[in-house]
C-alpha positions in Angstrom: 0.0 -0.3 -0.1 3.1 2.4 0.7 4.4 1.6 -2.6 0.9 2.6 -4.4 0.6 6.0 -2.3 4.4 6.8 -3.4 4.3 5.8 -7.1 1.1 8.0 -7.2 2.7 11.4 -5.5 5.6 10.7 -7.8 3.4 10.4 -11.2 1.5 13.6 -9.7 4.5 15.4 -9.2 6.2 14.7 -12.6 2.8 15.7 -14.4 3.1 19.1 -12.3 6.7 19.6 -13.5 6.4 19.0 -16.9 5.5 21.4 -19.9 2.2 20.7 -21.1 2.6 21.0 -25.3 0.8 23.0 -27.3 -2.2 21.7 -29.4 -1.4 19.1 -31.7 -2.7 21.5 -34.8 0.6 23.3 -34.3 2.9 20.4 -34.1 5.2 19.5 -36.9 5.1 15.6 -37.3 7.9 13.3 -39.0 7.7 9.6 -39.5 5.5 7.0 -38.0 3.9 7.6 -34.7 4.1 4.1 -33.6 8.2 3.9 -34.0 9.8 2.9 -30.4 11.8 6.3 -30.1 9.8 9.5 -30.1 11.9 12.7 -30.1 10.4 16.1 -29.5 12.4 18.9 -30.4 11.3 22.2 -28.7 12.6 25.2 -31.3 11.9 28.9 -32.1 12.0 30.3 -35.7 14.1 33.0 -34.4 16.9 31.1 -32.6 20.0 30.8 -34.6 20.7 27.3 -33.1 17.6 25.7 -34.2 17.9 27.0 -37.7 21.8 25.7 -37.7 21.0 22.6 -36.5 18.1 21.8 -38.8 20.4 22.7 -42.0 23.5 20.9 -40.4 21.5 17.6 -39.3 18.2 17.1 -39.6 18.2 15.5 -43.4 20.7 13.1 -42.6 19.0 12.0 -39.2 15.4 11.9 -41.1 17.4 9.7 -44.0 19.3 7.4 -41.0 16.6 7.2 -38.6 12.9 8.5 -39.1 12.2 7.5 -42.9 12.8 3.9 -42.2 10.6 4.1 -38.7 13.1 3.9 -35.9 12.1 7.5 -34.9 9.1 9.5 -34.8 10.2 13.0 -34.4 8.3 16.2 -33.4 8.9 19.7 -33.9 7.1 21.6 -31.3 7.2 25.4 -31.8 7.9 27.5 -28.3 6.2 30.7 -28.4 8.0 33.3 -26.4 8.6 35.3 -29.8 6.2 37.1 -31.9 7.9 35.3 -35.1 7.0 31.8 -33.4 3.6 33.2 -32.2 2.9 34.0 -35.9 3.7 30.5 -37.4 1.2 29.1 -35.0 -1.3 31.2 -36.8 -0.3 29.6 -39.9 0.6 26.0 -38.9 -3.1 25.5 -37.1 -4.5 26.0 -40.9 -2.1 23.8 -42.6 -2.1 19.8 -43.0 0.7 17.7 -41.6 2.2 17.6 -45.4 1.6 21.4 -45.7 3.5 22.1 -42.3 6.5 20.2 -43.1 7.0 21.9 -46.3 6.1 25.3 -44.3 9.0 24.6 -41.5 11.5 23.2 -44.3 11.0 26.4 -46.4 11.4 28.8 -43.9 14.0 26.9 -42.1 15.9 26.7 -45.0 15.7 30.1 -46.4 15.6 32.8 -42.7 17.7 34.4 -40.9 17.3 34.3 -37.8 17.5 38.5 -37.2 15.2 39.1 -40.1 11.7 39.0 -38.4 9.9 41.1 -41.2 11.1 38.8 -44.0 10.1 35.9 -42.3 6.7 37.0 -41.6 6.5 37.9 -45.6 8.0 34.5 -45.9 4.7 32.7 -44.0 1.9 35.3 -45.8 3.4 33.8 -49.0 3.3 30.4 -48.0 -0.1 30.4 -47.0 -1.1 32.3 -50.2 0.7 29.2 -52.2 -1.1 26.7 -50.1 -4.4 28.6 -51.1 -5.2 28.9 -47.4 -6.5 32.0 -45.7 -4.3 35.3 -45.8 -3.5 35.8 -41.9 -2.4 39.2 -40.9 0.5 38.4 -39.3 1.7 42.3 -38.9 -1.8 43.5 -37.5 -1.6 43.5 -33.7 -5.2 43.1 -33.3 -5.4 40.3 -35.7 -2.9 38.3 -33.7 -4.1 39.3 -30.2 -7.5 38.0 -31.1 -6.7 35.1 -32.7 -6.7 31.6 -31.2 -2.9 30.7 -31.8 -2.3 34.0 -29.5 -4.4 32.6 -26.5 -3.0 28.9 -27.4 0.8 30.6 -26.9 -0.4 32.6 -23.6 -1.6 29.4 -22.1 1.6 27.6 -23.1 4.2 30.0 -22.1 2.1 30.3 -18.8 2.4 26.8 -17.7 5.4 25.4 -19.6 9.0 24.6 -17.9 11.3 24.9 -21.2 13.6 27.3 -20.5 15.8 27.1 -23.9 15.6 26.7 -27.3 16.5 24.0 -28.6 15.5 21.6 -25.7 14.7 17.5 -26.7 12.5 15.2 -25.3 13.0 11.7 -25.8 10.1 9.4 -25.0 8.9 12.0 -22.4 12.4 12.3 -20.9 13.8 16.0 -21.2 17.5 16.8 -22.0 17.4 20.7 -21.5 21.4 20.8 -21.6 21.7 18.4 -24.6 21.4 19.2 -28.8 19.6 17.1 -30.7 22.1 16.5 -33.4 23.1 13.6 -35.0 25.5 12.7 -32.7 22.7 13.0 -29.6 20.2 10.7 -32.0 23.0 7.7 -32.1 23.6 8.0 -28.2 20.0 7.9 -27.8 19.2 5.0 -30.2 22.6 2.7 -28.6 21.3 3.3 -24.9 17.6 2.3 -25.7 19.2 -0.7 -27.5 21.5 -1.4 -24.6 18.5 -1.1 -22.1 16.2 -3.3 -24.0 18.8 -6.1 -23.9 19.5 -5.8 -20.0 15.5 -5.8 -19.6 
């Protein structure tokens, strides 16, 4: 009986300390959701490290681990800046495929310090997808959009202190960089644990 009470207390504390995710409509998925390893990368569209990591490693990670079903990867925007909040407005109206195209086009082309160009690129992308044209540069539009409320609620509750932050199967690695060597290490560790178990 003691064990059950302690276990319940630990689960309750863990749920209180974990970050709440944004609604799924803002997340950008890659791979098979039933893969044994699920990685969530918390990122921002103005984070130079996030942009650099995407350009340097993500395609190789995708080719090596995601496309063959070993990993399910989810990009989770962290709306601590205007550009990432603007992205939520767009992502909420896109299909999974369109979200991936949107992310890849932006992260391949943007510079982290050129926020005006980034918002213009988002508007153009929505036009190309034949979606409603968002008024991303209109403060009143943004403040009244459901994405703004979702961003506010996430920021109010979240425990993400830096981007990029990575989470593997529910465990956060706030000081690790989600690059190719990190992914290799995680998969090797998971393999060793399965052999022991």
